[in-house]
N, C-alpha and C positions, 0 to 999 in steps of 0.2 A: 794141750792148751798153753798159752804163754803164762809167764809168772804174773801174780796179782799186781806186781809193781807197774805193769803196763796197762792195767785196766782200772778205771775209777769205779768204786762201788756206789750204788744208789744210797748206801748207808751214810755216805759223806754229805748228802744233801738232806736237809730237814724240812718237815712240814709240807705244805702244798706244792712247792717247787719240785719235790721228789716225784710226785705223781704226774705233774704236767711235763716234766722232763722225760719221763718214761714214754709218754704219749708222743711227744715231739720226736724222740729218737726212733720210735717205731715208724713214724712217717718217713724219716730219713732212710731207715733200713729198706723200705720198699723201693725207693728211688735208686739206692745203691745196687739193689738186685737187678732192676731194669737196666741200669748202666752196664752191668756185667752180662746179663742175659742177651742183650742185643749187640754186644761187642762194640759199644760206643767208643771206648778208648782206642780201638784199632782203626777207627775212622779218621783219627788225627794223624797228620804227617809230622811225626816227631814233636818238636816244641813250637811248630809254626801256629800262628793264630788262624782260626777258621770261622766263617759264618756257618749257620745251620744249613744253608743251601749247599755250601761246599762239603760239609760233612756228609750230607745225604748223597751227594754226587760221588763220594768215595766209597759208598756201600756197594759191595759185590755179592751180597747174599740175596739171591732172587726170591727167597721166601719172605723178605722184609720189605715193606713199602712204607717207609717212615712218614708219619704225620708230622709235618714241620713244626707246627705250633706246640704240639704236645712234647716233641723232642726238646724244643727250646725250654719249656717249663721244667722238664726233668734236669736239663743242664743247669738252669738257675738254682734248682733245689740242691743238686749234688755239689754245687759251688759252696753251699753253706757247710758242706762236709769236707771241703778242700780238694775235691777231685779236679776241678777246672777253675779257671779265672775268667771273668767276663769283662769286656770293655765296650760300653755303649756309646762312647763319645767320639770315636773315630769313624763311625759309619752309621748309616740309617738303620742297618741291621746289626744286632749285637754280635760281637766277635768273642770267641771262646778259645782259650789256650789250655792244653792239658798240663796239669801240675806234676810235680815229682810223685805225689801220692797217686795221682791219676794214672801215671805210667805203670804203677804196680798192677793195674787192672788189665793191662794188655795180655792177650792170650799167650804170647811168647815170653812173658817175663818169668825169670827163673823161680821167683817165689810162688808162682801159681796162685796168686791171690784171687784171681777171677774164679777159679774152681772152688776155693773155700767159700767165697761169697755165694756162689750158686747153690752150694750144698747146704750151708748153715743159715743163710738168710732167706732162702726160698722154701718152697713146699715139696721139693722133689722127694725127700726122704719120707715124708708123710704120705705123699701120693702113692708110694710103693705099696702101702698097705690099704690104699683106698680110703684113708681117713678124711682127707679134705682136698679140695682144689684151691690152692692158695690165692689170695687176692693179688699177690705179686705177679702171678702168671697172667691174670686178667689185665693188670696195668701194662705189662710188657706187650700183650696182644693189642691193647688200645694204641700204644705208641707205634707199633709195627704194622697196625691195620691188618691183623690176621684173624682168622676164625670168625666169630660173630661180629667182629668190629671191622671187617674188611669192607663192607658196603654200607655201614650205618655209622656215621660219625657222631650221632647223638646217643648211641647205646652206651650203657654202663652195666656193670655186673648186677646192680640192684634193679635197673629197669628191665633187664632180661629176665630176672627172677620173677618180678612182679607183673611182667608183660604190660607195663605202663610207663610213659615218660614223665608222669607226675606222681612221684612216690608219696608225696604228702597227702594228696587226695586218696591214693590207694590205701595208705595207712589208716586214714581217717574213716574210710567208707567200707572197708572189708572187716566183718566181724572177726574173722580168723586172725587178723593182724592187730586187734585191739590191744593186746598185752604189749606187743612191740611198740605200737604207737604211744601208749601211755608211758612206757619206759623212756622213749625218745623225748617226750615232752618234759618228763622229770629231769632228764639229763640236761636238756637245754635250759631249764630253770636253774639248775645248779651252776651251769656255766655263767648264766646271767648274773647270779649273785657274786660270783668270783670277779667278773668283769666290772660289776658295779663299783667295787672298791676303787678301781682306777678312775672310773668316770666321776665318782663322787669327789675324788681328790682334785679334779680339774676345775679350778676356779673359773676358767674361761667358759667351759661347757655349762657349769651350774649357773653362772650369771646369765647366760643366754636363756636357759630354761626358766629362770625366775621372772623373766619379762613377759611370759605368756600366761594366758588364763586356762588354756587347754593344751595338753600334750596327747597326741594320738600315736600310739605305738602299733605300727602295721606289722603283722606277723608276731604279735605279742605273746604267743604261746600261753603260758599259765599266768600271765599278767605280772610277772615278777618285776620287770623293769618299771612298769607303771606304779606298782605299789611302793617300790623304793623311792621313786620320785615324789610320790604323795607324802611320804614320811618326812622328806627333806624340805618340801616346798608347801607350806600351809595354804597358800593362795591358789594352788594349782588344782585343776580337775584333770583326770586322765581317762583315756579310752584305750582299751586293749582290743585289737581287731585281729581275728584269726578265723580259720575254718570253723564252721558251726560245731563240729564234734570236739575240736580242741577247746573252743570257748565254753562248751558245757563242762569239760574237765576243769577249766580255769575257775568257773563259778564255784565248783565244789572245793577246789583248792583254797579259794580266798574267802569262803563264807564266814569264817570266824574272825575276820579283821575287826579292829576297833571301829566303832561307829563313825568317828571323825575321819577315818580313812575310807570306809566302805561307802559313805554317802557321796564321796567325790570320785568314785570309780565306776565306770561302765565297761561291761564286757560285751562286745558285739561280734556276732558270727557272720562271716562272709569271706569273699575271696577277691584278690586283686586282678584276676583275669576276667571278672564279671563287672561291667560298667554299672549295671543296676545295683549290684551289691555295694559297690564303692560309694554310691550316692548316700549311703548311711553315714559315711564319715566325711562328707564334703564340709568345708568350713562353716557354711551357714547352718547345716544340720547339727553340727556339734555345738555351735554357739547358742542355738535356740533353747537348749535344755539347761543352761546354767545361768546363775545370777552372779555376774562379775562386772566390776566397773570397767575393766579392760576387756576388749573383745578381740582376742588374738589367738591363733592356733599355730602350733609347731608340730610337724610330722616327724616321726622317728622310725627308722628301720635298722634293727641290729642283727647282723649275721643272717640277713634274708637274701639280699641280691647275690651274695656269693654262691647261693644254691643254684643259680640259673646261668645258662649260656648268655652270650652277648645278645643274641636274637630275642630271647625271652626277657632279658633285663630291659631291653629297649621297649618291648611291649608293655611291661609293667610300668616303667617310667612314663610312657606315653598315656597309659590309662589313668594314672594319677593326675597328670597334667590336664587331660580332657575333663575329668570329673571336677577337679578343683577350680578350673577356669569357668566351668559352667555354673557353679554355685558358690560364688564368693563376691564380696563387695569390690567395686572397681579399684579402690585405693588400698585394698588389703594386701599386705605382703604375705607371701606363703613361703615358709622355710621348711626345708627337708634336711634332717640330720641322718647321715649314713654311718653307723657305727660298725666297724669291721676291723679285721686284721689287714689293713691296707699295706701293700708293699711299698716301703719307703724308698726314696731316691738313694742311690749308693753313697752320695756325699752327705746324707742326713746323719747327724750325730748318733742317732739311735739305730741306724740301719744294721750295723754289725751285730748289735745286741738282739734285735727282734726279727730281722728278715729271715733268719734260718728257721724260725718257727712259722712265719707267715708263708714262706715258700713251701714248707711242708704241708701246711693246711691247704695250700693251692692244689697240690697233688691229691690230697685226700678228697677235696671237693670234686676234682675231675673223676675220681673213682666212684664216689657216692652218688652224685647228682648230675655230673657233667658241667658243674659250675666252676668258678675260679675266684682267686683273690686278685685284686686289681691294683695297678699303680695309679697315682694321681693323674697322669697323662691319659690313661685309659678311662678314668672316671670323667675327666673333662670332655673327652670325645663322646661318651655315651650321653652325658647330661646335655651337651650342646645339641645333639641330634633330636632330643625329645622335648625341647622347650624349657630346659632348666639351665641355670647359670651357676657354674662352679664359683664358690667364694673363697674357700680356704680349707686347709686340713689342720685339725687340732690334735696333736699327739698327747699321749698320757705317759705315765710311768710304767706302762705295760705294752704288750704288742698291739693292744686295741687303740685305734685312733678314730677320729670323727671327721668325715667330709661334710662340709656345709654347702648347701645349694639353695638358690632362690628361684622361684617360678618366674619366668619371663612373661610379662603380660603385654598384649598388643597395645 
């Protein structure tokens, strides 16, 4: 092993950042492994810039059938670790160049770093003993379109295990997965509390929320975000909307809230793929149940749409539009806040600080649910197709940012 002077200890980082850093570095480890496993460095012709299409054309391994979009996401992620450099301004397709560090990953490099990465960052040494089949191997197979991923571009390791393309419903409906489902919801609630610190500190976001009488958090899990908003905004009523099984857990979780908070909180069970279910949270349905001088609703989704492919995200956004248009006042503006780890433009002041985390989460979502983290341009495209109008993105002092959209009324 190299001397300790070459490696930074987690002990040099204090508090919450220590743990979040370990998670983000683990995400990067997976993409480094895939970069090595699929010989991506050897697809580059020296230091020449290449598009993804050109890199795929350079592939001579007949066992690998690269999935272009997934390979591009891997390249964007390992860029955060310094293996490649991208330039999206000179072409409609991003151009990537192998860096000096990336050159170390060539199979012919004398340092043999590719071998070290494959051995120590992958699962091969554990697979020898039949201990596990590492998630890194699945990620490589997804990018190379091999094995179970050869003919099914929607498959993920989790969907294959559960035999379901909607693991949230599988978690919530199968008794044998209840413990896993409960743990997932608790973990998401913990993340929500962490992210709330940045959202609370954003004057822009809080001023917007303060203008509304009802906030509806779609995919609200254990109602953590709703409760935090209620504590900060005494005029606000909040609705947390999630699958029925999750909502039951949320009611148990929040049953001991102070009365002045509990009386302004509603927890509703349902799903956003079911139009009848969504009618429970239409603007008029929400406003009928409260006494407020202002009659306005803001909808919020935090780390929800990143769980889904573009096709499913379009379906969700369209379902929301259809429901809200069908049951709202003609002059009523409907706002949607999308809080996620949005990928920031490369020239954004916070891009270097946060995109290495957001790109890592992007690969994590690909593995877990087949979802993705999106850029502003990608959001504009999805919103425009489903009757929503992109307004702006509000960044925070953390990787979390908020895309603001308004429903376009005929």
